[in-house]
LUMKE-773232 format. One record per residue: y, x, z of N, C-alpha, C, O in turn; residue in three letters. Coordinates in steps of 0.02 Angstrom, whole numbers, plus 50000, padded with zeros to 5 digits. Layout:
BEGIN
YXZYXZYXZYXZALA/...
END
This chain:
BEGIN
493875248148011493485249348071492765247048060492625242148025MET/492315250748092491605248848093491445246648164491415250748210ARG/491335240248173491215237348239490475236048248490135233748201LEU/490225237448307489505236848321489385233348387489845232648428VAL/488775231248397488515229448463487975234548479487525235548438THR/488015237648537487555243048553487275242148623487535238348664TYR/486735245848635486395245748700486315252948723486075257248686GLU/486505254248786486405260948814486155260548886486315264948926SER/485775255348901485505254548968485885249949013485695248849070GLY/486445247048988486865242649028486955235848994487435232249009GLN/486495234048950486555227748915486965228448851487305233548842GLY/486945223448807487325223848745488075224248758488355220748800PRO/488405228648720489125229548727489445230248658489125232748612ARG/490065227948651490415229048588490665236248584490845239248634PRO/490675238848524490915245648515491225246848447491165242648402GLY/491555252548441491845254648378491495261048357491455265848395LEU/491235261048296490845266648271491285270948227491595268548180LEU/491305277548243491655282248199491295288948202490765289548231ASP/491595294048172491265300548168491155303548237490725307948246GLU/491545301448286491475304248353490935300848394490795303048450GLY/490625295548368490115291848405490295284548411490555281548364GLY/490165281648469490305274548481490795273948539490655276248595VAL/491365270848527491855269448579491695262848612491655257748578LEU/491585262948677491435256748714492055252348718492575254648741ASP/491995246148695492555241448696492465235948748492845231148749LEU/491955236748791491805231448839492345230548892492365225448926SER/492785235448901493335234748947493865229948923494255227148962GLY/493885228848856494385224448826494095217848801494455212848797ASP/493455217948783493145211948752492465210748782492085215448795PHE/492295204448792491645202648820491085204148770490545206448789ALA/491215202948706490735204148653491105204048587491715203448585ASP/490725204748532491045204848466491375198148451491885197948417ILE/491075192548474491395186048464492095185948495492565183548464HIS/492155188648554492805188948588493295193148548493875191348541ASP/493055198748522493485203148482493725199548419494315199848403LEU/493265196248384493455192848322493945187148336494425186248298ILE/493835183448390494285177948408494975180648425495485177648406ALA/495005186348459495645189448476496005191648412496605190448405THR/495635194848367495935197048304496195191248263496715191748231ALA/495825185648265496025179648227496655176448256497015172848222ALA/496765177748321497345174848354497935179448356498385179048314GLY/497935183948405498515188348416498445195148382498925199048382SER/497865196548352497755203148321497485208048371497515206948432GLY/497225213648347496935218748390497465223748412497925225348373LEU/497425226248473497915231048498497885237648460497355239748437PRO/498465240948454498495247348419498105252748454497905257648423ALA/497985251948519497635256948559496875256448555496525259848592SER/496615252248509495905250848507495485257148497494925257548523LEU/495735262048460495345267948443495365273348498495075278648490ARG/495705272048553495785277048605495205276748654494895271448664GLU/495045282348685494525282548736493945286948718493885289048660GLY/493515288548766492945292948753492405289548712492325283448713PRO/492035293648675491485291148634490815292848665490735298048698ARG/490335288348655489645289748672489305292648610489425290248555LEU/488905297848618488555300548559488105295348528487755291748564PRO/488095295048462487705289948427486965290648445486605285648448LEU/486735296748456486025297848472485835294848539485245293848553ALA/486335293248581486185290648648486235283148654486165280448709GLY/486335279648597486385272348599485915269248548485685272648502VAL/485765262948557485375259048509485825253848478486115249748514THR/485885253948413486285248848379485885242448372485315242548349LEU/486185236948393485885230348386486205226948325486635229948293LEU/486005220848310486365217148260487095216848281487235215448339ALA/487565218148236488275218548257488535212148287488985212148329PRO/488255206448265488445200048294487845195448293487475195148243ILE/487735191748347487235186448347487615179948341487925177748390ARG/487605176848283488015170848273487855165348324487275164648345PRO/488355161648342488265156248391487975149948358487755145348393ARG/487955149748293487605144548257487245147748198487305153848188LYS/486885143848161486475146648107486895150748058487475149248044ASN/486575155948031486865159647975486865155147914486355152147897VAL/487445154547881487485150947818487245155647763487485161347760PHE/486795153447721486535157747668486555154047601486505147847599ALA/486615157847548486695155047481486095156947438485935162847432ILE/485775152047409485195153347367485385153747293485845150347271GLY/485025157947256485075158247184485795159147161486065155247122ARG/486115164447186486825165747171486925171547123487495173547111ASN/486385174247095486415179147040485975176346984485395174446996TYR/486235176046923485875172746869485205176246854484715172846839ILE/485175182946860484535186246846484015184646899483415184546885GLU/484235183446961483765181347013483515174246999482925172847010HIS/483945169846975483725163146956483185163546903482685160046906VAL/483285167946854482805168646799482135171446824481605169046802ARG/482155176446868481515179346890481115174446933480505174346930GLU/481465170346972481115165547014480815159946972480265157546986ILE/481165157846920480925152446878480475154846821480145150846788ARG/480455161446810480015164146759480215162746688479795162346644GLY/480865161846676481115160446609481725164846595482035167446641VAL/481885165746531482455169946512483085165846502483635168346514THR/483015159646480483595155246469483625150146525483175145946531ALA/484145150446564484205145846620484945144746635485345149346630VAL/485115138646653485805137146672485895138746746485445137446786GLU/486485141346766486605142446837486645135846874486795130746843PRO/486525135846939486585129546977487305127046973487775131046972PRO/487405120346972488075117646966488505118447029489115118447025PRO/488175119147086488525119947150488145125147191487555126247179HIS/488485128347239488125133047282487545129647318487605124047344PRO/486975133147320486395130747357486435133747427486395139847435ILE/486525129447477486645131847545486045130147590485795124547590VAL/485815135147627485305134147678485515138247739486025141647737PHE/485125137947792485315141747852484725145347882484145143747869THR/484895150447922484405154347960484615154148033485195155448048LYS/484165152548079484365151848150484525158548182484275163748159PRO/484935158548234485095164848270484475168448296484485174548303PRO/483935164848310483325168048335482995172348282482545176248299THR/483195171748219482925176048166483275182748163483015187448132ALA/483855183348195484275189348187483995195248228483845194548287VAL/483915200948194483745207248227484215212648201484575211648152ILE/484205218348234484645223748216484315229248176483715228748161GLY/484685234448159484405240048122483845243448162483905244348222PRO/483315245248127482755248648160482255244048193481705246148209GLY/482435237748204481965232948233481485230448180481645230448121GLN/480895228348201480355226948154480365219848127480475215048165ALA/480265219248062480125212848030479385211248044478945215048023ILE/479255205848080478575204348103478245199248056478395193348059ASP/477795201748013477475197347964476975192547996476745187847964THR/476805193548060476355188748093476705182048103476375177048118SER/477365181948097477735175548101477695171548036477945166048032ASN/477365174347986477275171047922476525169947910476195174447884ASP/476255164147927475545162947918475315162847846474715163147832PRO/475785162547799475605162247728475515169247697475265169747641SER/475725174547733475665181447708476035182447641475795186047597SER/476615179147635477015179947575477725182147593478215179547566THR/477785186947639478435189047664478795193247611478515198047585THR/479415191447597479805194647544480475197047572480685194847626ASP/480795201447537481445204347556481985201547510481855199547453TYR/482605201347535483185199347495483805202847524484095200347572GLU/484005208347495484605211847518485225208047497485275205647441GLY/485715207447544486305203547530486915206347567486855209847617GLU/487505204647542488125205847578488245199947625488195194147603LEU/488415201247688488605196147735489355196047746489665201247753GLY/489645190147746490355189247759490445186447829490135181447847VAL/490865189647869490995187347937491685184047939492185186947920VAL/491695177847962492315173947963492745176148022492505177348077ILE/493395176748009493885178148061494245171748081493965167748118GLY/494855170648057495185164348071494775158548043494585158647984PRO/494635153648085494235147948063494655142848026495255143848015GLY/494335137448006494715132247973494285127247937493685128247929GLY/494605121947915494285116547877494705115447815495315116247816ARG/494385113647760494715112347696495125118447674495705117847657LEU/494785124147674495115130447656495155130847580494645130247546ILE/495755131947553495845132547482495585139347458495695144347492ASP/495255139647400495005146147376495545151447371495415157347380PRO/496155149347356496695154247346496875157947411497175163347408SER/496705155047468496855158347532496225159947572496265161747630ARG/495645159147540495015159847577494905166947602494625167947656ALA/495115171947564494985178847585495375180647648495205185447683MET/495895176847663496255177847725495875175647786496075176947843GLY/495305172247775494875169947830494275174647840493845173347882HIS/494255180147803493705184947809493905190347859494405193847850VAL/493515191047913493625196347961493325202947936493625208247943PHE/492735202547907492415208647884491755207247850491585201547834GLY/491365212647839490755212247800490195216047836490305220947870TYR/489585213447828488995216847854488445216347802488545213747747THR/487855218947819487275218547774486755213847805486635214147866ILE/486465209647764485955204947786485335205747742485395206547681VAL/484745205747772484125205247734483845198247746483585196747800ASN/483895194147695483665187147700482905186947689482675184547637ASP/482535189447738481805189647733481545182447728481775177947762VAL/481035181547685480815174847667480055174447664479735178747634THR/479775169247693479065167647684479025162947624479165156947630ALA/478845165647566478905161947503478475155547502478715150347480ARG/477865155947525477435149947523477705144447568477675138547550ALA/477985146347625478285141347669478925138547638479065132547644LEU/479305142847606479915140547573479755135147520480085130047517GLN/479235136447481479045131647428478695125447457478815119847434ARG/478275126547506477825121147529478155115747569477895110147571GLY/478715117247601479025112247645479565108047611479855103647642HIS/479705109547548480185105447512480915106947529481365104647494GLY/481025110747580481685113547597481555120547625480985122547633GLN/482085124247639481985131447647481985133947719481855139847730TRP/482135129847767482215132347835481575135647862481615140947892LEU/481005132547851480375135347876480225142147846479965146647880MET/480385142947783480255149347750480765154647764480625160647759GLY/481365152547783481915157247795482035158747869482365163647886LYS/481755154547913481945154747983481485158048033481645158148092GLY/480895160848012480465163848063480825169348103481275172648078PRO/480605170248165480875175648207480825182348169480325183748136ASP/481345186348175481415193048146481575192948071481605198148040THR/481675187048042481765186547970482505186647948482675184447893PHE/482935189347992483635190347972483915196847999484355196848041CYS/483655202547975483965208947994484695209047974484885206547921PRO/485115212048017485835212248005486115218748033485905221048086MET/486585221747997486915227748023487075232647967487075230747909GLY/487195238947984487205241648052487865240248089487905241348150PRO/488365237748052489025236648082489365230948045489105228447995CYS/489945229048070490415224848033490985229348010491335232248051ILE/491065229947945491625233747918492205228947909492145223947872LEU/492775230247942493335225547938493615225147867493595229947829THR/493865219147851494055217647782494605222347756494645223447696ALA/495015224947800495555229347777495295235947748495665239547715ASP/494655237447760494355243547733494075242547662493845247347632GLU/494095236447636493815234947570494375232247526494605226647535VAL/494575236347476495125234147432494905228547386495275223747375ASP/494295229047358494045224047311493305223147323492905227347304ASP/493115217547354492415216447373491965215847312491365217047318VAL/492245214047254491825213347194491575220047169491125220147126THR/491855225647193491615232147171491015234547212490705239647195THR/490825230947266490265233047307489605231647271489555227247229LEU/489105235647289488445235147259487915234647313487925238347362GLU/487445230047304486875229247349486275232747319486075231347263VAL/485975237347358485385240947335484845240247388484965241747447VAL/484255237947368483685237147414483115241447391482925241347332THR/482835245347437482225249047420481675247647471481815246147529ASP/481065248047448480475247347490480075253847485479845255747432VAL/479995257047542479645263547545479955268647496479595272647466ASN/480615268347488480965273147446481015271147373481345274547334GLY/480685265747353480705263347284481245258047277481215252847310GLU/481735259347234482275254447225481995248247191481705248647137VAL/482085242547223481855236147196482435231747172482365228147123ARG/483005232147206483575227847190484205232147182484305236847220GLN/484605230347134485265233447126485715228247093485595226247036ARG/486225226047129486655220847102487375221647126487495223747182GLY/487845219847083488555220347099488815213647124488605208347099SER/489265213747172489585207647196489995204347142490165198447147LEU/490165208147090490535205247034490115200246995490385196146958ALA/489445200547005488995196246967488805189847004488385186046980ASP/489105188547061488955182247096489135176247052489655176247018LEU/488705171347051488865165147015489445161547050489915159447018ILE/489395161047116489925158047156490215163547201489865166247243PHE/490855165147191491155170747228491305168747300491235162947319ASP/491525173647339491625172547410492155167147424492035162947467ILE/492735167047389493195161547401492895154647387493035149847423PRO/492475154147336492155147747321491675145747376491635139847394THR/491295150547403490825149047456491185146647519490975141847550LEU/491735150047537492115148047596492415141147587492405136947632ILE/492695139947527492995133447514492465127947514492585122447540ALA/491865129247487491335124247484491105122447554491055116547571THR/490955127447595490715126047663491245122447704491095117647739LEU/491875124747699492395121747741492625114947715493015111547748SER/492375112847657492555106247632492225100747673492445094947672SER/491685102447710491325097347749491235099247822491025095047862VAL/491395105447840491295107547909491805112747927492075116147883MET/491945113447992492425118448016492085125148022491575125848057THR/492355130147988492125136947997492475139948058493065138548070LEU/492105143948097492375146648159492325154248160491905157048125GLU/492755157548200492715164748205492005167048224491705164548272PRO/491745171848186491075174448199490535171148158489955173448160GLY/490685165948121490185163148074490015168348022490435172448002ASP/489395168247999489155173147950488895169347888488515164547894VAL/489115171747830488875169047766488515174547728488815179647712ILE/487875173547714487495178147671487575175747600487415170047584ALA/487825180147556488095178047492487585177347435487775175347380THR/486955179047446486455178547394486175185347375486485190447388GLY/485595185247343485245191547328485185192547253485085187747216THR/485225198847230485115200247159484375200147140483945199247184PRO/484225201147078483545201147054483165207147081483465212147103SER/482495206647079482075212147103481685210447165481375214847195GLY/481685204047186481305202147246480565202647231480355202647174VAL/480165203147285479445203947276479125198247238478665199347199GLY/479375192147247479095186247214479215186447139478885182847101ALA/479685190547116479835190847045479375195347005479405195246944GLY/478945199247039478475203547004477835199646986477695194447016PHE/477465202246937476825199246918476295204746919476265208846874ASP/475865204846970475835200047026476385201347077476695206647076PRO/476515196547122477035197447172476905203547216476335205547227PRO/477455206547240477415212447282477725210747350478295212547364ARG/477335207347391477585205247456477545210947506477195215847495PHE/477925210347561477935215447612477285215747650476965210547662LEU/477085221847669476475222947707476645227147769477135230847770GLN/476235226447821476325230647880476315237947859475895240047820ALA/476785241747886476855248747869477405250147819477615255847811GLY/477645244947784478205245847738478855247047776478905245447835ASP/479335249947742480015250847769480505248347716480495250547659VAL/480935243647736481425240747691482125243247709482325243147767VAL/482485245647658483165248147669483635244547621483525244447561THR/484165241747649484695238647608485325242747619485545243847675VAL/485635244847563486235248947566486805245347532486745242947475THR/487365244847567487985242447537488535247147561488765246747618VAL/488735251647518489285256147537489945252947520490015249547469GLU/490445253847565490475258547621490245255647689490385258647741PRO/489905249947689489675247247753489165251747786489215253347845ILE/488665253747747488145258147773487455256247750487365253647695GLY/486965257547793486255256847776485915252847831485995254247891VAL/485535247747811485135243647857484395244947842484155243147788LEU/484045247947889483345249647880482925246247933483085246347993THR/482365243247911481915239747957481185241147938481005240447879ASN/480775243047987480055243547973479745236647971480035231847995PRO/479145236347942478775230147937478135230847976477775235847967VAL/477985225948018477365226148056476965219848041476415218948068ILE/
END
């Protein structure tokens, strides 16, 4: 299933996206958080796909979920990205996952604008990533059963103000500006993905492919990330983990190729879909 949050003049509502349009699920669930919590508990009803559809052209897709706490994000989780950032060819991978967060106020949906005025350093960069949405929560989750805690997958663009990221000694200021976490267009439920390591993240700017990376190349895989986070904190239904970005970010070019007003950034992860955002 492809689950969305949409707007059609009556406020944000949960929905199911298919070839027939968007099925309104607000009669059964208050929001996507409610749906995920229900699925994590008693499961979703078999009748979920029934009912009339709204034409896709008549709705606005929002971020599929606005997390109730910060998005968990993983830095330097592809070895080629580590090399391009450090400017060297021989480099050891980090010994443990590098974890930072992005506040819910950074989250925007497909088609909404990345606002570079929120970055006074003018070093706004893109980072296409796979997002993991937690279903059943837990603490001290063993890697061998971690995938059973995955509700589904979405696309995240971990937009970054590079100078702020470097200058503050930690990453929140550079990763957390408003509009710097595009997400969407949907949550693809985990049962639709046989092997997540076969997925590929592709990012283009104005039609030029800048990033292409396979989930098979993660330094720390999804079970490791879930186990690491849950070793010190309780993961809850609806938490989002951005798994890291492959090489090809703007900061990796010489000279750097940062985002400018008028650019359009597209991140594709099939079969999830396409996340496109203009830059202002």
